C-alpha positions in Angstrom: -0.2 -0.2 0.0 1.3 3.5 -0.9 2.2 6.1 1.9 -0.1 9.0 1.5 0.1 12.4 3.4 -2.7 15.0 3.7 -1.3 18.5 2.6 -3.3 21.5 3.3 -2.2 25.0 2.1 -4.0 28.0 4.1 -3.5 31.4 5.5 -4.7 33.6 8.5 -8.1 34.2 6.7 -8.8 30.6 6.5 -7.9 29.4 9.9 -11.4 29.0 11.0 -12.2 26.7 8.5 -8.8 24.9 8.8 -9.4 24.1 12.2 -12.9 22.7 11.4 -11.2 20.7 8.6 -8.3 19.4 11.0 -10.8 18.4 13.5 -12.8 16.4 10.9 -9.5 14.6 9.6 -8.5 13.7 13.1 -12.1 12.1 13.8 -11.8 10.0 10.4 -8.5 9.7 9.2 -7.5 6.3 8.3 -4.8 5.3 5.8 -2.9 8.6 5.9 0.7 8.9 7.4 0.5 12.6 8.4 -1.2 15.9 8.1 1.1 18.7 6.8 -0.1 22.3 7.0 1.7 24.8 4.8 1.2 28.5 5.9 3.0 32.0 5.1 5.4 33.1 7.6 3.3 36.1 8.6 0.2 33.7 9.1 2.2 31.2 11.4 2.3 33.2 14.3 -1.6 33.1 14.6 -1.9 29.4 14.5 -1.7 29.2 18.3 -4.5 31.6 18.6 -7.0 29.4 16.7 -5.5 26.3 18.5 -4.2 24.6 15.3 -1.9 21.6 15.5 -0.6 19.3 12.9 2.0 16.5 12.4 4.1 19.1 10.4 3.8 22.9 10.1 5.7 24.4 7.2 6.1 28.2 6.7 6.6 29.4 3.2 7.6 32.8 1.7 4.7 35.6 2.1 3.5 36.5 -1.3 1.7 39.8 -2.1 
């Protein structure tokens, strides 16, 4: 069986949705190795305010 990860690219405006999405993934996740969240550096500081956790959080460059 292949290894599959869930990768979600998000930003601060969508963190309420992201929190809901990650909650659903935790409840129903089967067959996936890990959850990776990718956010711009500016948005990364807001993750804890929303209580967002993932197996891996990657900070990418900020783009205008």
